C-alpha positions as CSV (number, residue, x, y, z in Angstrom):
1,X,-28.4,-83.5,-29.4
2,X,-26.0,-80.6,-29.0
3,X,-27.2,-77.2,-27.7
4,X,-26.4,-75.6,-31.0
5,X,-28.6,-78.1,-32.9
6,X,-31.4,-77.7,-30.4
7,X,-31.4,-73.9,-30.8
8,X,-31.1,-74.2,-34.6
9,X,-34.1,-76.6,-34.8
10,X,-36.3,-74.4,-32.6
11,X,-35.3,-71.3,-34.7
12,X,-35.9,-73.0,-38.0
13,X,-39.4,-74.1,-36.9
14,X,-40.1,-70.6,-35.6
15,X,-38.9,-69.1,-38.9
16,X,-41.4,-71.2,-40.8
17,X,-44.1,-70.2,-38.4
18,X,-43.3,-66.5,-39.0
19,X,-44.5,-66.7,-42.6
20,X,-47.9,-67.9,-41.3
21,X,-48.1,-65.2,-38.7
22,X,-47.1,-62.5,-41.2
23,X,-50.0,-63.4,-43.5
24,X,-52.6,-63.9,-40.8
25,X,-55.4,-61.3,-40.4
26,X,-55.0,-59.0,-37.4
27,X,-58.3,-60.4,-35.9
28,X,-56.6,-63.8,-35.6
29,X,-53.4,-62.3,-34.1
30,X,-55.6,-60.3,-31.6
31,X,-57.5,-63.5,-30.8
32,X,-54.2,-65.1,-29.9
33,X,-53.4,-62.3,-27.5
34,X,-56.8,-62.6,-25.9
35,X,-56.2,-66.3,-25.5
36,X,-52.8,-65.8,-23.9
37,X,-54.3,-63.4,-21.4
38,X,-57.1,-65.9,-20.6
39,X,-54.6,-68.7,-20.0
40,X,-52.4,-66.5,-17.8
41,X,-55.5,-65.7,-15.7
42,X,-56.3,-69.4,-15.4
43,X,-52.7,-70.3,-14.5
44,X,-52.2,-67.3,-12.2
45,X,-51.6,-69.3,-9.1
46,X,-49.3,-71.8,-10.8
47,X,-47.3,-68.8,-12.2
48,X,-47.0,-67.2,-8.7
49,X,-46.0,-70.5,-7.2
50,X,-43.3,-71.1,-9.9
51,X,-42.1,-67.5,-9.4
52,X,-41.9,-68.1,-5.6
53,X,-39.6,-71.1,-6.3
54,X,-37.5,-68.9,-8.6
55,X,-37.2,-66.2,-5.9
56,X,-36.3,-68.7,-3.2
57,X,-33.5,-70.1,-5.4
58,X,-32.3,-66.6,-6.3
59,X,-32.0,-65.6,-2.6
60,X,-30.1,-68.8,-1.8
61,X,-27.8,-68.1,-4.7
62,X,-27.1,-64.6,-3.3
63,X,-28.2,-62.8,-6.5
64,X,-28.2,-59.0,-6.1
65,X,-31.2,-57.0,-5.0
66,X,-31.8,-55.3,-8.3
67,X,-32.0,-58.6,-10.2
68,X,-34.3,-60.1,-7.5
69,X,-36.6,-57.1,-7.8
70,X,-36.9,-57.6,-11.5
71,X,-37.5,-61.3,-11.0
72,X,-40.4,-61.0,-8.6
73,X,-44.0,-61.4,-9.8
74,X,-46.7,-60.0,-7.5
75,X,-50.5,-60.0,-8.1
76,X,-50.1,-56.4,-9.3
77,X,-47.3,-57.3,-11.8
78,X,-49.4,-60.2,-13.2
79,X,-52.3,-57.7,-13.6
80,X,-49.8,-55.5,-15.4
81,X,-49.1,-58.3,-17.9
82,X,-52.8,-58.7,-18.6
83,X,-53.3,-55.0,-19.0
84,X,-50.3,-54.8,-21.4
85,X,-51.8,-57.7,-23.5
86,X,-55.1,-55.8,-23.7
87,X,-53.5,-52.6,-24.7
88,X,-51.4,-54.3,-27.5
89,X,-54.5,-56.1,-28.6
90,X,-56.3,-52.7,-29.0
91,X,-53.5,-51.0,-30.9
92,X,-53.9,-50.6,-34.7
93,X,-52.4,-53.3,-37.0
94,X,-48.9,-52.1,-37.7
95,X,-48.4,-54.1,-40.9
96,X,-49.8,-54.1,-44.4
97,X,-50.8,-50.5,-44.7
98,X,-49.4,-48.4,-47.5
99,X,-47.9,-45.0,-46.4
100,X,-46.8,-41.9,-48.2
101,X,-48.4,-42.9,-51.5
102,X,-47.6,-40.4,-54.2
103,X,-48.0,-40.1,-58.0
104,X,-44.9,-39.7,-60.1
105,X,-44.6,-38.0,-63.5
106,X,-44.4,-41.3,-65.2
107,X,-47.9,-42.1,-63.9
108,X,-46.9,-44.8,-61.4
109,X,-47.8,-44.5,-57.7
110,X,-45.0,-45.1,-55.2
111,X,-45.5,-45.8,-51.5
112,X,-44.1,-47.8,-48.6
113,X,-45.7,-50.8,-46.9
114,X,-44.8,-51.7,-43.3
115,X,-43.8,-55.4,-43.0
116,X,-42.7,-57.8,-40.3
117,X,-39.0,-58.5,-39.7
118,X,-39.5,-62.3,-39.5
119,X,-37.9,-64.1,-36.6
120,X,-36.7,-62.1,-33.6
121,X,-34.5,-63.5,-30.9
122,X,-34.9,-62.0,-27.4
123,X,-32.2,-62.7,-24.8
124,X,-33.0,-61.4,-21.3
125,X,-32.4,-61.8,-17.6
126,X,-34.8,-61.9,-14.7
127,X,-38.1,-60.1,-15.7
128,X,-40.6,-62.8,-16.5
129,X,-42.9,-60.1,-17.8
130,X,-40.5,-59.7,-20.8
131,X,-41.7,-63.2,-21.9
132,X,-45.3,-61.9,-22.3
133,X,-44.3,-58.4,-23.6
134,X,-42.0,-59.9,-26.3
135,X,-44.5,-62.5,-27.4
136,X,-47.4,-60.0,-27.6
137,X,-45.5,-57.4,-29.5
138,X,-43.9,-59.9,-31.9
139,X,-47.2,-61.6,-32.7
140,X,-49.1,-58.3,-33.1
141,X,-46.4,-57.1,-35.6
142,X,-46.6,-60.3,-37.6
143,X,-43.3,-61.8,-36.3
144,X,-42.3,-65.0,-34.7
145,X,-40.0,-64.9,-31.6
146,X,-37.3,-67.1,-30.0
147,X,-37.1,-66.4,-26.3
148,X,-34.1,-67.1,-24.1
149,X,-34.7,-66.0,-20.5
150,X,-32.3,-66.2,-17.6
151,X,-31.9,-69.4,-15.6
152,X,-33.1,-67.6,-12.5
153,X,-36.6,-67.2,-14.1
154,X,-36.8,-70.6,-15.8
155,X,-39.8,-71.9,-13.8
156,X,-41.8,-68.7,-14.3
157,X,-41.0,-68.6,-18.0
158,X,-42.0,-72.2,-18.6
159,X,-45.4,-71.6,-17.1
160,X,-45.8,-68.5,-19.2
161,X,-44.7,-70.5,-22.3
162,X,-47.5,-73.0,-21.8
163,X,-50.0,-70.1,-21.5
164,X,-48.7,-68.4,-24.7
165,X,-48.7,-71.6,-26.8
166,X,-52.2,-72.5,-25.6
167,X,-53.4,-69.1,-26.7
168,X,-51.7,-69.6,-30.1
169,X,-53.3,-73.0,-30.6
170,X,-56.7,-71.8,-29.6
171,X,-56.4,-69.0,-32.3
172,X,-55.4,-71.4,-35.0
173,X,-51.8,-70.2,-35.2
174,X,-48.7,-72.4,-35.1
175,X,-47.4,-72.9,-31.6
176,X,-43.9,-72.7,-33.0
177,X,-44.4,-69.0,-33.5
178,X,-43.3,-68.4,-29.9
179,X,-40.5,-70.6,-28.7
180,X,-39.0,-70.5,-25.2
181,X,-35.6,-72.1,-24.9
182,X,-35.8,-74.6,-22.0
183,X,-32.0,-74.9,-21.6
184,X,-30.0,-72.7,-19.3
185,X,-26.7,-73.5,-21.1
186,X,-24.9,-70.3,-21.9
187,X,-23.9,-71.7,-25.3
188,X,-27.5,-71.3,-26.4
189,X,-27.0,-67.6,-26.5
190,X,-24.0,-67.9,-28.8
191,X,-25.9,-70.3,-31.0
192,X,-28.9,-68.0,-31.4
193,X,-26.9,-64.9,-32.3
194,X,-25.0,-66.7,-35.1
195,X,-28.0,-68.0,-36.9
196,X,-27.7,-65.6,-39.9
197,X,-30.4,-66.3,-42.5
198,X,-32.8,-67.7,-39.8
199,X,-32.9,-65.1,-37.0
200,X,-33.5,-61.6,-38.4
201,X,-32.7,-59.5,-35.3
202,X,-31.6,-60.1,-31.8
203,X,-32.6,-57.9,-28.8
204,X,-30.5,-58.5,-25.6
205,X,-32.0,-57.2,-22.4
206,X,-30.0,-57.4,-19.2
207,X,-26.7,-56.4,-17.7
208,X,-23.9,-54.7,-19.6
209,X,-21.8,-57.9,-19.7
210,X,-24.6,-59.8,-21.5
211,X,-25.2,-57.0,-24.0
212,X,-21.5,-56.6,-24.8
213,X,-21.1,-60.3,-25.2
214,X,-24.1,-60.5,-27.6
215,X,-23.0,-57.5,-29.6
216,X,-19.5,-59.0,-29.9
217,X,-20.5,-62.5,-30.9
218,X,-23.5,-61.8,-33.1
219,X,-23.6,-62.3,-36.9
220,X,-27.2,-61.1,-37.0
221,X,-28.3,-57.4,-36.4
222,X,-28.5,-56.5,-32.7
223,X,-30.8,-53.9,-31.2
224,X,-29.3,-52.8,-27.8
225,X,-28.5,-50.4,-25.1
226,X,-25.5,-50.8,-22.8
227,X,-26.3,-48.5,-19.8
228,X,-29.0,-46.4,-18.3
229,X,-27.0,-43.6,-16.8
230,X,-29.9,-41.2,-16.6
231,X,-29.7,-37.5,-15.4
232,X,-32.1,-35.0,-14.1
233,X,-30.9,-31.4,-14.3
234,X,-32.5,-28.8,-11.9
235,X,-32.2,-25.6,-13.9
236,X,-31.8,-22.1,-12.4
237,X,-35.5,-21.4,-13.2
238,X,-36.8,-24.6,-11.8
239,X,-39.8,-24.6,-9.4
240,X,-38.3,-25.9,-6.1
241,X,-41.2,-28.0,-5.0
242,X,-41.4,-29.7,-8.4
243,X,-37.7,-30.2,-8.5
244,X,-37.7,-32.1,-5.2
245,X,-40.7,-34.2,-6.1
246,X,-39.3,-35.2,-9.5
247,X,-35.8,-36.0,-8.2
248,X,-37.2,-38.2,-5.4
249,X,-39.5,-40.1,-7.8
250,X,-36.8,-40.5,-10.5
251,X,-34.4,-42.1,-8.0
252,X,-36.6,-44.0,-5.5
253,X,-39.7,-45.2,-7.5
254,X,-37.6,-48.3,-8.4
255,X,-33.9,-48.8,-8.1
256,X,-33.2,-51.7,-10.5
257,X,-34.5,-50.2,-13.7
258,X,-32.6,-48.6,-16.6
259,X,-34.7,-45.4,-16.5
260,X,-33.9,-44.7,-12.9
261,X,-32.0,-41.4,-12.3
262,X,-28.4,-42.2,-11.4
263,X,-27.0,-38.6,-11.4
264,X,-28.6,-35.4,-10.3
265,X,-27.3,-32.1,-11.7
266,X,-28.2,-28.9,-9.9
267,X,-27.6,-25.3,-11.0
268,X,-25.4,-23.3,-8.6
269,X,-28.3,-20.8,-8.4
270,X,-30.4,-23.6,-6.8
271,X,-27.9,-25.0,-4.2
272,X,-30.1,-23.8,-1.4
273,X,-32.4,-26.7,-2.3
274,X,-29.7,-29.4,-1.6
275,X,-30.6,-29.9,2.1
276,X,-34.3,-30.2,1.3
277,X,-33.5,-32.6,-1.6
278,X,-31.2,-34.7,0.4
279,X,-33.6,-35.2,3.3
280,X,-36.3,-37.3,1.6
281,X,-33.7,-39.2,-0.4
282,X,-31.9,-40.3,2.7
283,X,-35.1,-41.1,4.5
284,X,-35.7,-43.6,1.7
285,X,-32.3,-45.1,2.3
286,X,-30.4,-43.5,-0.6
287,X,-26.6,-43.1,-0.2
288,X,-25.4,-39.8,-1.6
289,X,-22.1,-39.1,-3.3
290,X,-21.3,-35.6,-4.5
291,X,-18.9,-33.1,-5.9
292,X,-16.8,-31.0,-3.5
293,X,-19.4,-28.3,-3.4
294,X,-22.2,-30.7,-2.6
295,X,-20.1,-32.3,0.2
296,X,-19.3,-28.9,1.6
297,X,-23.0,-28.1,1.8
298,X,-24.3,-31.5,3.0
299,X,-21.4,-32.4,5.2
300,X,-21.1,-36.0,6.5
301,X,-24.4,-36.9,4.9
302,X,-22.6,-37.1,1.5
303,X,-19.4,-38.9,0.5
304,X,-17.1,-37.4,-2.1
305,X,-17.8,-38.8,-5.6
306,X,-15.1,-40.2,-7.7
307,X,-14.9,-39.7,-11.5
308,X,-16.1,-43.3,-11.8
309,X,-19.3,-42.4,-10.0
310,X,-20.4,-40.0,-12.8
311,X,-20.2,-42.9,-15.3
312,X,-21.8,-45.6,-13.2
313,X,-25.3,-47.1,-13.5
314,X,-25.8,-48.1,-9.9
315,X,-29.2,-49.9,-10.1
316,X,-29.2,-49.4,-6.4
317,X,-30.1,-46.8,-3.8
318,X,-27.0,-44.6,-4.6
319,X,-27.1,-41.2,-6.2
320,X,-24.3,-39.0,-7.4
321,X,-24.9,-35.2,-7.2
322,X,-23.0,-32.4,-9.0
323,X,-23.4,-28.7,-8.8
324,X,-23.0,-27.1,-12.2
325,X,-22.3,-23.5,-13.1
326,X,-24.9,-23.2,-15.8
327,X,-27.0,-24.8,-18.5
328,X,-24.0,-25.5,-20.8
329,X,-22.1,-27.2,-18.0
330,X,-25.1,-29.5,-17.4
331,X,-25.4,-30.4,-21.1
332,X,-21.6,-31.0,-21.3
333,X,-21.7,-33.3,-18.3
334,X,-24.5,-35.3,-19.8
335,X,-22.6,-35.5,-23.1
336,X,-19.5,-36.8,-21.4
337,X,-20.9,-39.2,-18.9
338,X,-24.4,-40.1,-20.1
339,X,-25.3,-43.3,-22.0
340,X,-27.8,-41.8,-24.4
341,X,-30.7,-43.4,-22.6
342,X,-32.9,-40.8,-20.7
343,X,-32.2,-37.3,-19.4
344,X,-34.4,-34.6,-18.2
345,X,-34.6,-30.9,-17.1
346,X,-36.7,-29.2,-14.5
347,X,-37.4,-25.6,-15.5
348,X,-40.1,-23.0,-15.8
349,X,-38.2,-21.4,-18.7
350,X,-39.7,-22.4,-22.1
351,X,-36.7,-21.4,-24.2
352,X,-34.3,-23.4,-21.9
353,X,-36.6,-26.4,-22.1
354,X,-36.6,-26.3,-25.9
355,X,-32.9,-25.8,-26.0
356,X,-32.4,-28.8,-23.7
357,X,-34.5,-31.0,-26.0
358,X,-32.3,-30.0,-28.9
359,X,-29.0,-30.2,-27.2
360,X,-29.2,-33.5,-25.4
361,X,-28.7,-36.5,-27.7
362,X,-30.5,-39.2,-25.8
363,X,-33.2,-41.7,-26.8
364,X,-35.7,-39.9,-24.4
365,X,-35.3,-36.3,-23.3
366,X,-37.8,-34.9,-20.8
367,X,-39.0,-31.6,-19.5
368,X,-40.5,-31.4,-16.0
369,X,-41.1,-35.2,-15.8
370,X,-39.5,-38.1,-14.0
371,X,-37.1,-40.2,-16.0
372,X,-39.2,-43.2,-14.9
373,X,-41.6,-42.4,-17.7
374,X,-39.1,-43.6,-20.3
375,X,-41.1,-46.8,-20.8
376,X,-43.0,-48.4,-23.7
377,X,-46.2,-48.8,-21.6
378,X,-46.1,-45.1,-20.5
379,X,-45.5,-44.0,-24.1
380,X,-48.6,-45.8,-25.3
381,X,-46.8,-48.6,-27.0
382,X,-48.7,-51.2,-24.8
383,X,-45.4,-52.8,-23.9
384,X,-41.8,-52.7,-25.2
385,X,-39.2,-55.2,-26.4
386,X,-36.5,-53.0,-24.8
387,X,-35.1,-49.5,-24.9
388,X,-32.6,-48.9,-27.7
389,X,-29.8,-46.3,-27.5
390,X,-28.7,-47.2,-31.0
391,X,-29.6,-44.6,-33.7
392,X,-30.3,-46.9,-36.6
393,X,-33.6,-48.7,-37.2
394,X,-35.2,-48.0,-33.8
395,X,-34.4,-45.7,-30.9
396,X,-35.9,-45.4,-27.4
397,X,-38.6,-47.8,-26.2
398,X,-39.2,-50.3,-29.0
399,X,-42.8,-51.2,-29.6
400,X,-44.7,-52.5,-32.6
401,X,-43.2,-50.2,-35.2
402,X,-39.7,-51.0,-34.1
403,X,-40.3,-54.6,-34.9
404,X,-41.2,-53.9,-38.5
405,X,-39.4,-52.7,-41.6
406,X,-40.7,-51.1,-44.8
407,X,-40.7,-52.1,-48.5
408,X,-41.5,-49.9,-51.5
409,X,-44.6,-50.7,-53.4
410,X,-45.4,-49.5,-56.9
411,X,-48.9,-49.3,-58.3
412,X,-49.3,-49.0,-62.1
413,X,-51.7,-49.7,-64.9
414,X,-49.6,-51.3,-67.6
415,X,-46.9,-48.6,-67.3
416,X,-43.6,-49.2,-69.1
417,X,-40.4,-47.1,-68.6
418,X,-39.5,-45.1,-71.7
């Protein structure tokens, strides 16, 4: 059987299962999530052993540090999967409710009902937790899902697949509602994204190359983001201690995530902070690249940044720093070099904070908070399918609501149009 036929067969069976899931009471869908969690707990050691094999192979293959960080499963990260499942389970049912019902002059009532999308394809690299997050969110929102993880995480994902399908079976739902592609053939991605009429939406999660390829090849709708070039701007009215703490956290909490700060902008009225900012960053192993003024102030501790640095998502312990003349210069820099992902301001000035929220056109805009909070779990979504920098359908961390659409519903009592 060809890869194309294999993918089409799995997708077709998942599409049929999506109709069952969409019409299943939320109590059954929640039961499946509980069953998945119980099976992960039972298979915890098998999962960690499989992940250790994936990690060993990744190190031997010379994969980069950021990818290996995303690949690794620890006891704490497995606990995080279980917590995420519990939170999604506790969230309200996102489908079936009628919103904005209003009476018209004709006597009919018009509203909107939130409904599942159908079959969602998720293409991702590394992170095994995406397998669980995607399955839980798609099932809770009444969808089926076709999962294609990276070859580097195949062993981990196959263990998780058995846990997920066991949970589905125990809840009386079709196991085909969550399908994990077992092939590492790159042609599987091309096959999935061209299944118009079967797959209703594709969400690529991974490097820029993967996302650009999917967006270029797809004949089905794609929900995506290309880069996470995130900024933190230290305003002239920022509290110095807060500014340092937020900058260090935004950069060093984790390096390989799309919500990590890659560029720090500092108002010229705050340049006296640079030495105190640089010290804890360098102590954590961060390499600094700065504008001419930053280099003049920090000396040999900071290399001169190129124009390319301002437009680079490092996903590594590297930070570019620019001194800006004022608020407008900071906003203009973000507009020119940012990716529309996450940008924040540190300030004690309320009017400047509100102006920043309006002026910066990103999927998450923050005031006095680390960019690392741009995350579905932290936003109360339980988990996320991904973070969208698109402006149509869904934007920012995509949770349950982003996996649904709406249809108009009309309630009448024998009404005819005159």
